[in-house]
C-alpha positions in Angstrom: 39.0 -22.6 -59.2 38.4 -25.5 -61.9 35.1 -26.4 -63.4 33.6 -29.7 -63.9 31.1 -29.3 -67.4 28.2 -31.3 -69.3 31.1 -34.3 -70.3 32.6 -34.6 -67.9 35.5 -33.0 -68.3 37.2 -30.3 -65.5 38.3 -26.7 -66.6 39.8 -23.4 -65.6 37.7 -20.5 -65.4 39.3 -17.6 -64.5 37.9 -15.5 -60.8 38.8 -11.6 -60.3 38.4 -10.7 -56.5 37.6 -7.4 -55.7 38.4 -5.2 -52.5 34.9 -4.8 -50.4 34.8 -0.9 -50.7 32.1 0.9 -47.7 31.3 4.3 -49.3 30.1 7.2 -46.7 27.9 10.2 -46.5 30.1 13.1 -47.0 27.8 14.9 -44.9 28.7 12.7 -42.5 32.6 14.0 -41.9 31.6 17.3 -42.6 29.1 17.1 -39.4 31.0 15.2 -37.7 34.7 17.6 -38.2 32.7 20.3 -37.2 31.3 18.8 -34.3 35.4 18.6 -33.9 36.6 21.6 -34.8 33.4 23.4 -31.8 34.5 21.1 -29.5 38.1 22.4 -30.0 36.9 25.8 -30.1 34.5 26.0 -26.6 37.9 23.9 -24.8 39.9 27.3 -26.7 37.7 29.7 -25.1 37.2 28.1 -21.9 40.0 27.8 -21.5 41.1 32.0 -21.9 38.1 33.0 -20.9 39.1 31.6 -17.3 43.1 32.8 -17.4 41.0 36.5 -18.0 38.9 35.7 -15.1 42.0 35.1 -12.9 43.8 38.4 -14.3 39.8 40.2 -13.8 40.1 38.3 -10.7 43.4 39.8 -9.4 42.4 43.3 -9.6 38.2 43.0 -9.1 36.5 41.1 -5.8 33.1 40.8 -8.0 34.3 39.1 -11.1 34.2 35.5 -9.4 29.9 36.7 -9.2 30.6 37.3 -13.2 32.6 34.7 -14.1 30.5 32.0 -12.8 27.5 33.2 -14.8 28.9 32.8 -18.1 29.5 29.6 -17.2 26.2 28.5 -17.0 25.8 30.4 -19.7 28.0 28.4 -21.4 26.9 25.7 -20.2 23.2 27.1 -21.2 24.3 27.2 -25.0 26.4 23.7 -24.9 23.8 21.8 -24.7 21.6 23.6 -26.2 23.7 22.7 -29.3 24.2 19.0 -28.4 20.7 18.9 -28.2 20.1 20.4 -31.5 22.7 17.4 -33.0 20.3 14.6 -31.1 17.7 16.9 -33.2 19.1 16.5 -36.8 20.8 12.8 -36.0 18.1 11.4 -35.6 16.3 13.4 -38.5 19.3 11.9 -40.5 18.2 7.8 -38.8 14.4 8.1 -39.6 15.4 9.9 -43.5 18.1 6.8 -44.4 16.3 3.2 -45.7 16.6 0.4 -44.0 17.7 -3.0 -45.2 15.1 -6.1 -45.3 
């Protein structure tokens, strides 16, 4: 890059260009990983329970009522964990300083 001096001559100046870096809090990454793992675990449990319900349903007639009761309990648990996650995220967003 050329720069004008007081005497009117141009001189060459070295310029160093660096990459921009984005810093992410480790807590956020850990929370995302935990959330993904919970989703995988829930799907795995649902698949195993559905398979078990099919096997039990073939042996007894009352199994479908038990399976539907369990599903509502699982849905309730899933909604409460989602609510908890939303509340934690809202608290985190309130604690982060805003630029300005």
